[in-house]
N, C-alpha and C positions, 0 to 999 in steps of 0.2 A: 363616851366611849371608852372602852376598856385596854389599857395598853401596856403587856408585861414589857419591863425592862430588863435586859441583858447587862449583866456584870460590866461589859464594857460601855454602855454608858450611864452607869451608876460611876463608874471612878473614871474620869476624873473629874475633880470638884465643881468648877464652874457648869460643866456641861449638867451635871446631877442635878445644883442648886437649881437652873433653869429650870428641866423637866419638874423636879419638884414644886418650885414657885409656880409655875402654870398649874401644875395639877390642883394644890391648894386653891388657887382661883377657880377652880370649878370646870375646868375645861378638857380635863379626860381623871378617868380611874387608873392610878397606877396599880401594878402586879407586880413580882417579885417572888421568889423563890429562897428557903433557908440556902440552899445550895448557890443560887446567884450571890448571895450576901458573903459567904464563906468564900467563894469564886474573888469575889471585890478585895475581902480582907487578906487573901492568899496572895495578890497581885503587890501588894504594899508592902509586902514584907522587905523586899531587896532594895527600897527605898529608905526603909525604917520606920515606917508611918503606919506598922500594923494597929498601936493601940489608937492612934488616933481615929481609923478606920474604924477598928470597933465600936469605939464611942460615936462616932456618926451612924455606926447601923444600929446601934442602940437606940438614938436619937430616931433613925425612920422608923422602926419597928414600934416606938410607942407611940409617935405622932400617927401612924399609918396602921392599926392592928389588922385591920382587915385586908390588908396588900398583898400579906405572904397566903402563898397556895402552894398547895403541896401536888406534885405529879402523882397520875394514877399511877402503878409501875406496871400493869395490864396493859396501857396505851402506851406507856416510855418503850415497853420489849415490843410492843409491834412496830413502832414507828424507824424510818429509815432517814437518816442525814448523811453528808459526805462525811461528817465528824460526829461519831457515835456519840463526844459527850454532849454535844448540844441537843441530844432528844429528850432531857430534863427539859430545857428550855420549852420547846415547843409544847409535852406533855404537859407543863404548868402552866402554860399560857392557854392551853386548852382546858384543863381542870379550872380556870380562873375565868372560862367563858372570854377570853380577850379577846380582841378585833384586832389588834396588830402585834406583833414584836417590833420594838424598836431594838436596833442592834447597828454596828458599826461592821458587822460581819454578815454582809446580805449572802455571801456567797455561800456561806455555810448552812441556808435556808432557801434551798431553791423553791421557785415559786409553783411547780409542778407539784410538787411535795405537799407546798401549804395550803393549794387551791384546794387538794383533796382534803385538808383538815376544816376548809373552811375559814381561814386566816392569812395575813399578810404580813411581811416583813418591811421594815421602812427604816432607813437610815434617818437619826436625828435632826438633820439639817431640814430636810423635807418635811419631815413631821410636825417639825415645830414652826416649819414657813406655812404651812397649810393651814395650823392654829392663829398663825399671826394675821393671815388673810382674812381669815374670819371674826378675829378677836383683836383688832391692832393696837388699841391703848393698851390691852391687858396683859399681852405678851410684852409689849413695850416697857412697859413700868417692871415687869420682874425682871426682865433683863436689865435694865438701868439699877435695878437695886442691887442685881447680883454684881452689877460692873462695878459701883458704889463700893459695895464689900469689901472685894478684890482690891481696891483700889486703897480702902482703909487698912486692910490687913497686910497687904503688903509696901504699904507707908510710898510707894510709886503713882505715877500716873498710869492709867490704866484706858488708853484710847479703845473704844467701843470695837473697831473693826477688827486689828491687831490680837483683842481679847478672843473675839469670835472665831477669828481663824485658829488660834491654839484651842480653843475648845470643839473645834472640828463643825463649826456652824459659819461655817462663809457665805452662803448664801442668804441665810436670816440677817447677819452684820452687814451685809451690802443693805439687803432691804432697810434696814432699822435707821442706816445712814444715809439713806435717800430723801 
């Protein structure tokens, strides 16, 4: 499965690390565009974390050179979405032959429009929950590694359910805690 990752799922860090960790284990092929990566970097300016974001982006680009796709300008021009700024996401996903767009902004990707293009949008929580149902040990191992890293970096205990809730993955957190 090929999944186009929108900027809103590449930042914040815990969510991105889980998605990329699961991809690294072969459960899906991640895709993004240079424009999505730039959107991520710009979103961190207000927090004073742009340099960190740009370093993380460089690492992603190095580790996943085939993940970056470029939208066809003609395809982008013909597409309609409620937010015109998201047309590049759909056009890039189509250029990368993605099966799904993973995004928190489902309302920006109406099902009727995506059905016409043969693609769907899905929030990261149900996306990862479905992968966990198919590959429970693999997803659980990735999540535990991310949790342990968050604990090490923060110097504080990171209980799984609250961490997953903050990462906007409450259903996956509940499933993993059961």
